[in-house]
Structure formats: C-alpha cells, structure tokens
C-alpha positions as CSV (number, residue, x, y, z in Angstrom):
1,L,-15.5,6.7,-6.3
2,T,-18.3,9.6,-6.2
3,D,-20.3,10.4,-2.8
4,L,-17.0,10.1,-0.8
5,S,-16.9,12.8,2.5
6,R,-13.7,15.0,1.6
7,Y,-11.5,12.6,4.0
8,Q,-12.4,9.9,1.4
9,R,-11.3,11.1,-1.1
10,E,-8.0,12.6,0.3
11,R,-6.7,9.2,1.3
12,T,-8.4,6.6,-1.0
13,F,-5.7,5.2,-3.1
14,E,-5.6,2.3,-6.0
15,F,-4.8,-1.3,-4.9
16,K,-1.3,-2.1,-6.7
17,L,1.4,-4.3,-6.0
18,P,4.4,-2.5,-6.8
19,D,7.4,-5.6,-6.2
20,D,6.0,-8.3,-8.5
21,L,5.3,-11.2,-7.3
22,G,7.7,-9.9,-5.0
23,S,4.9,-7.5,-2.9
24,Y,4.0,-7.8,1.2
25,V,0.5,-9.2,2.0
26,W,-1.1,-10.5,4.9
27,F,-3.0,-13.7,3.4
28,E,-5.0,-15.8,6.2
29,G,-3.6,-13.9,9.2
30,E,0.4,-14.4,7.3
31,L,2.0,-12.4,6.2
32,Q,4.0,-13.6,2.7
33,T,4.6,-12.3,-0.9
34,V,1.7,-12.6,-3.0
35,W,3.5,-15.9,-5.0
36,D,2.8,-17.1,-1.6
37,A,-0.1,-16.8,-0.6
38,L,-1.3,-17.3,-5.2
39,Q,0.9,-20.6,-4.1
40,K,-1.5,-21.3,-1.2
41,S,-4.4,-20.4,-1.6
42,G,-5.0,-22.1,-5.7
43,A,-6.3,-18.1,-6.9
44,T,-6.1,-18.0,-10.5
45,A,-5.0,-14.5,-10.8
46,V,-5.2,-10.3,-8.2
47,R,-7.4,-8.1,-8.8
48,S,-6.6,-5.3,-10.7
49,H,-3.8,-7.1,-12.1
50,R,-2.4,-9.2,-15.1
51,L,0.2,-12.1,-14.7
52,E,2.1,-11.7,-17.6
53,Q,5.2,-14.5,-19.2
54,T,8.0,-13.0,-19.1
55,E,10.7,-13.9,-22.0
56,N,12.5,-16.4,-19.6
57,G,9.2,-17.4,-18.8
58,D,8.6,-16.2,-15.3
59,L,5.5,-14.8,-14.1
60,S,4.8,-11.0,-13.9
61,L,2.4,-9.5,-11.6
62,V,1.4,-6.1,-13.7
63,P,-1.5,-3.4,-12.7
64,D,-4.3,-3.6,-15.4
65,L,-4.9,0.5,-15.6
66,T,-8.2,-1.1,-17.4
67,S,-9.2,-2.1,-14.1
68,P,-8.7,-0.2,-10.9
69,C,-9.4,-1.5,-7.9
70,Y,-9.0,0.7,-4.7
71,L,-9.1,1.5,-1.0
72,V,-11.5,3.7,0.6
73,P,-11.8,4.4,4.6
74,P,-14.1,5.6,6.3
75,P,-16.3,8.4,6.2
76,E,-15.1,10.2,9.1
77,R,-11.5,11.4,10.9
78,L,-10.9,8.6,12.8
79,D,-10.4,10.1,16.8
80,P,-6.6,9.7,17.5
81,K,-7.6,8.5,21.4
82,T,-9.0,5.8,20.0
83,L,-6.6,4.7,17.0
84,T,-5.5,0.9,16.3
85,I,-2.8,-0.6,15.0
86,E,-5.2,-1.2,11.6
87,T,-5.8,2.3,11.7
88,M,-3.1,4.6,12.9
89,G,-1.6,5.0,9.4
90,H,-4.7,8.1,8.5
91,M,-2.5,9.7,10.8
92,C,0.8,9.2,9.1
93,N,3.7,11.0,7.2
94,D,5.2,10.3,4.4
95,L,9.2,11.9,5.5
96,A,9.9,10.9,2.0
97,G,7.5,12.9,0.2
98,G,7.1,15.2,-2.2
99,Q,9.9,15.9,-3.7
100,Q,9.8,15.9,-7.7
101,Q,12.2,15.6,-9.0
102,W,13.1,12.5,-7.3
103,S,13.3,9.2,-9.7
104,D,11.4,6.2,-7.9
105,E,15.1,4.9,-7.0
106,E,16.0,7.4,-5.5
107,Y,11.8,8.2,-3.7
108,D,12.4,4.6,-3.0
109,E,16.3,5.1,-1.2
110,V,15.3,8.1,0.7
111,S,11.7,6.6,2.4
112,N,13.9,3.8,3.0
113,Q,15.9,5.4,5.4
114,R,13.6,7.9,6.5
115,N,10.2,5.6,7.0
116,L,10.0,3.1,9.7
117,L,6.0,1.8,8.0
118,V,4.3,0.8,5.3
119,L,0.9,0.2,4.7
120,V,0.6,-4.2,3.8
121,P,-2.5,-5.1,2.2
122,R,-5.6,-7.8,3.9
123,V,-6.1,-10.2,1.1
124,R,-8.6,-12.7,0.2
125,V,-9.9,-15.0,-2.4
126,N,-12.9,-14.9,-3.6
127,S,-15.6,-17.1,-4.9
128,D,-13.6,-16.6,-8.7
129,G,-10.7,-17.6,-7.2
130,I,-9.2,-13.9,-7.5
131,L,-7.1,-12.8,-5.1
132,E,-8.5,-8.9,-4.0
133,P,-8.4,-6.8,-1.5
134,S,-10.4,-7.7,2.4
135,G,-10.7,-4.1,4.1
136,M,-8.0,-1.4,4.8
137,P,-4.3,-2.7,4.6
138,I,-2.4,-3.0,8.4
139,L,0.2,-0.9,9.1
140,T,3.2,-3.2,9.2
141,L,7.2,-2.7,10.9
142,S,9.6,-1.9,7.2
143,Q,12.1,-3.6,9.3
144,S,13.6,-4.2,13.2
145,V,13.8,-1.3,15.4
146,L,14.3,-0.5,19.1
147,V,13.3,2.3,20.0
148,T,15.0,3.7,23.3
149,N,13.7,7.3,23.1
150,V,10.4,6.9,25.9
151,D,10.4,11.3,26.7
152,L,9.5,13.2,24.1
153,P,7.2,13.0,21.3
154,M,8.4,11.7,18.1
155,E,7.1,11.3,14.1
156,V,7.2,7.5,12.6
157,G,7.0,7.4,8.9
158,L,3.9,6.1,6.6
159,R,5.5,5.0,3.3
160,Y,3.6,6.0,0.2
161,G,5.0,5.1,-2.4
162,H,6.1,6.7,-5.8
163,L,2.9,5.7,-7.4
164,Y,1.1,8.3,-4.6
165,W,3.2,11.0,-5.1
166,H,3.4,10.4,-8.9
167,Q,-0.1,11.1,-8.7
168,Q,-0.1,13.9,-6.3
169,N,2.2,15.6,-9.0
170,V,0.1,14.9,-11.8
171,E,-3.0,16.0,-9.9
172,Q,-1.2,19.7,-8.9
173,S,0.3,20.1,-12.5
174,D,-3.9,20.1,-14.0
175,A,-5.4,22.1,-11.0
C-alpha cells in the first residue's frame, strides 16, 4: 500500500470477515451470509481467507494472514453535501471505540448497544471462482430502528470492529 493520500492511509482497512461463514456480505444485490453466497455462486474460496475443516467436520472461514486484501477509499475526503448511503460511512465514528482495556467480547457488547451502523462488503465471484470484495462496503443498519427525533442533530455510530481497535492500539504502542 504505497502512494496513498493521508486520507486513504487513515481509512484503509483489511478485508476480514469476523463472523466466520455467518459474516454478512452484499452479493448480487442481496444481503446474505458468506456461506449462502458461496452456495449460490459455486465459488470455491474467499479472498484473503482459508476454508478449513473443523474437528467435527464443519467448515470454518479463517483469515489468511499471508495474503491480506485491503479496501481503500477515494483519495480525498468527500464533500459532506454529496454524501450517499454508500459514502456516508467515511464520516461516522465508532461510539464504542478506543478503549484499550476492553476484551473483544466487551467491545462487541458495547458496540451493539451504541452503534447503529455496520459496513457490509460487496462481493463478486472472479474468473478463478474466488469470492472477493468489489468496491467499498455498503453502509447497513445493524438492527431495526425507529427514529423519532427530526428536529435536533444526532450522531449515529458505526461499528469499526475489534480488529480495527487492536490495530490502532498496536500502532500507538509502536510510535
């Protein structure tokens, strides 16, 4: 990842599917699990992940640390007046983030309480039969919600994920 703008360096993230085969993706215009996308498409692999068989014979999706795949935003900050559902995530904060002392489980609990939005990757099947990201993720509601506040501004949180915060903490301790 060279020749990136500062904006891109700060917002680039690795394509990792944290919920195993139950991770959600947008495939052929539908929100579905990775497992469903694999079954529907006939894909035989997932970019930057390995399919492994567990001891009980089930399949598991494991990040492949030897072949990372990165999602890189546009080079410049978007004009807030031109935001769309596909680009609004560039302007959102994780309302559960930054707590170094939290375990992954604690982060998940707080994030589920405080954040309403999640980024779900768009995927396609390439010519080699591999399910891979296609463009930036789509901003998606993590739960049903009724917003009755129409008069006052409010901040809506976006789940970055505990992997993001682990990486941030590593980079801060290395500095």
